[in-house]
N, C-alpha and C positions, 0 to 999 in steps of 0.2 A: 503493499500499500504506500509506504513511504517512498519506495523507488519510483512508483508510478507518479506520485506528486512531484518528485524531483525531476522527472523526465518532462512532465507537463509544464513546470516552471521554466525549464531549460528552453523548450521549444517556443514558449510564449516570449521569453527574453530575447532569443536570437531572431525570431521572426517578426516581432512587433517592435520592441524597444530599440534594438540596434539597428533594425531596418528604418525606423522613423528618425533616429539621430543621423544616419547616413543621408537621408533625404533632406534633412535640415541643413546639413553641411554642404550639400550640392546646390540647394536653392535657399540662400540666406533670407530672402523675403518671407519665406514661411516661417521663419523664427519670429519675425515681427507679428505676423497673423497669429502665431500660437500665443504670444504674450498677451495680445488683445483679447484672443479667445478666453484664456484662463483668467484675465481680470474680469471680464464681463460675467463669466459663470460664477466666479467667487462673490462678485458683487450682488448678483441675483440671488445666490443661495443665502448670503448674509441678510438681505432684505426680507426674503420669504421667511427665514427663521425668526427674524425680528417681529414680524407681523404674526407668525404663528404662535409665538411665546404668549400673546395676549388673548388667545383663543383656545378652544378645546382641542384644536389640531395639534397643539404642542404634545399633549399626551399620546395622541395618536402616532405621531412621528417616532416618539421613543419606543413605542410597541412594534412599529414597523422595523425599526432598527435592530431590535432584539430578535425579531423573527428572521431577518436577513442573515444575522450572525448565526443563529442556530441552524438555518438551512445550509449555510456554507460549511459549518462544522459537520453537520450530518453527511454531507457530500464528501467532505475530506476524509472523514473515518468510515466512509461506505456504510453508513446506517441507512439502508435503502428504505424500510418501512417508515421510518421518522421523516426521512427526506421527501417521500412521496406524499405524506400527509401535509408537511409544510409547504411543499410546492402547490398543492391543491388549495390550500388555504390562501396563499399568495395570489393564485389565479383567480378564484372566485371572490376573494376578499376586496378586489378593485371595485366590483359592482356594488357590493355591500356598502363600502366606504362612500361611494358616489351618492347612494340613497341617504345614508346617515348624515352626511356632511353637505347635503344640498344647499342649505342656507348660506354657509360659509363660501362654497364654490360660486353661488350665484352673486353673492356681494363682491367677490373678487373680480368676476368677469364684468360686472356692472361698472366697477371702478376702472377697469381697463378701457371701457368704452366711453369714459368721460374725461374731462379735463384734469381730474384728480390723479391722473397717471403722473404728472409732473410732480405732484406732491409726494407720490409713492417713491420716486427716485430722489427727492430732495433737491430738485433743480430750481425751485422757485423760493419765494420768500413768505410762503404761507404761514410757517411758524413764527417767524419774527413779526409779521402783521398781527397774528394772533396774540402774541405776547403784549404787544403795545395796546391792542384793543382792551385786554384784560387789565392792563395797568390803568387805563382810563376808568374802568368799571370799579376797580378797588378804590381809586382816588375819589370817585363820585360817592361811594358808600362810606368811606371814611369821612369826607366832609359833611355828609348828612348827619352822621353819628356824632360828630363834633358839635353841630348845631344844637342837637337834642341832649348833649352831655351823656351819651350812651357809651359806657366803657367798653372797649374792644381791644383785642390783641390778635394781629394778623402776622403770620410768618410766611415769608416767600422763600421757598427752597431753591437753591441754585445748584452749583456743581456737586457739593458735598451732600449726599442724600441723608435725610434724618428719619429713616424708617423706625428706629427705636422710639422716637417722639411720637410718630404717627401711631404706632401701636398702643399708646397710652390713651388715645382718645376714641372717638366713634368715627369709623371709616365712612366716607360720603361718596367720594369719587364722582363728584357732580360738576356741571358746567358752572363757570363763574358768572354771577350776575349781581348787581348792586343790591336788588331787592332781597336775594337770598341771604347776602352777607349782613344787611341791615337786620333781618328777622332773626338770624342766629344769635345775635347779641342783645336782643330784646330782654330786659331784666326778668328774673324769675322764670325763664324758660329752661328746658332741659340742657341745651347746648351753650348757654351764654357764658358759663363759667369755665374759663380755659382759653386756649389759643386755637384759632383756625390755621390750618397748614394748607398753603397753596403751592403746587408744583406741577410741572408738565401741562400747564394750562387747564388745571382742574382743582377744585376745592377737595383735597385728599381726605381730610378729617377735621372734625371739630371737637371742642372739650379736651384738647390735649395739654398734658402737663409739660411745663418747660423747667429747665434747670435754673435756679435763682442765682444771680451774681452776688458774691459775698465779700466783694472788695471793700475795704474800709474807706476809700476815698469816694464812694458813691454817696450822694446827698441822702441824708436821713429822711427828707420829706418825700422821696420817691416811693411810690407804692409797688404793690407785688406785681402788677403788670409791667412796670418799667424794669423792675429788677429781673423779671423773666425775659424781657426782651433783650436787655444786656447779656444775660447769661446765655441765651441760645446764639446771639451774634458772636459770642467769644468761642463757643465750642464748635461753631460751624461757620460756613461763609453766607448763611441765611441773613436776609434782611427782615427786621421785625418792626412793624407799625403799631403804635399804641395811641389810643384815644383816651384821655383822662376822664373818668365820670365825675370828678370834682370840678375841673376847670373847663373841660371840653377842648383842651389843647391837644394837638397831634404832635407826637414825637416819633422819631426813627432811630433805631439801633443798628449799627453796622460795625463789624470788626471790634466790638466792645465799647464803642463810643456812641453816646446818645446825643442826638441833634433834636433839640426841644423847640416847641412852639413854631411848628412849620405851617406855612400857608398852602393853599391848594396847588398853586403853580409850582412853588418849590419842592413840594412833595412829588409832583408829577415829573419834574426835571430830574431829581435824584433817582427815582426809580427807573426812568428811561435810560439814564446814563449807566446804571449798574445792571440792568436786567437785559438790555438790547445791545448787540454787538454794533461796533462803529460801521458807518456806511449805509446804514438803513435809510430808506427813503421814507420821509415823514408823510408823504402825501398818499401812502398806500393804505392807510387805515380806513375803514369803511366809513361813510358819512353818517351812518346811523347812530354812531356814538355821540354825536353832538346833540341828539335828542334824548339821551338817557337822563341828563340832569332834570329837564322839564318833566319827564315821566316820574322820576322819584319824587320831585317836589309836589306834584299833583297828588301822588299817593300819600305823601306825608301830610298834606293838608287835610285829605279826606279822612285819614285816621284820627287827627286831632278833632275835626268836627264830630266824628263819631263818638270820641271820648267825651267831649263837652256835652253832646246830647244825652249821654248816659248819666 
């Protein structure tokens, strides 16, 4: 059995590998094409695996990999019955998989047929545009909470991931909106006590516990939210925004430093500078963002009228 395997490998090496190397030597242009070919295949595999990790397909791929390894080993050691069974599973399994994972396949094919294909390959600035749009939403929510003196603590995750902090709270994984952020921090609601973690253009979790800064040089008048903001900004590269429930003032913690009493424009500029890479075109943000302020103000006025009516 081992001798047969050795002969098979030798034949494959001589007929395929050596023959291909000789072809590349005689036709150098094919080497360039080979490099392009390998680069494209590697890039496609990387992108597909990255997308698959976020779906049920990831578990499926691991199962298929194990089946392929088992089938190869059964063939290598001439376990014919096991090899026949595994081969049959792989043959008919394709049809079964198409039926089971029809939604994922349909969604992928629909994406290929739309302009989202550029986003799939990362050739456009959709992500940066989304980041700036969300910054505007966060600033609008923060400003509205400052007006009503609603205490808030928002952490913006950057390069260093803070999954351990996220695990201390309630996972949300929801789209960012000013309305949702304002509602989270309404006093005496289940999620208002703690920090909201925002990362990857999502509200990842709420009611999260942050490490408190214990430096002696921190002002004594700073509350728990401010100390927590400084603490998380020291232990990671995250940016923390604080709204004081006593004064309504907005503060921002970055790299262990607290910038106090920020106005709306100043907060917006700091976030854009630190959260978006240079060279981003400011005109790419959708115009609908300009209407969010008015929408929030209208809703806030309606809430106040309802409270006065009661």
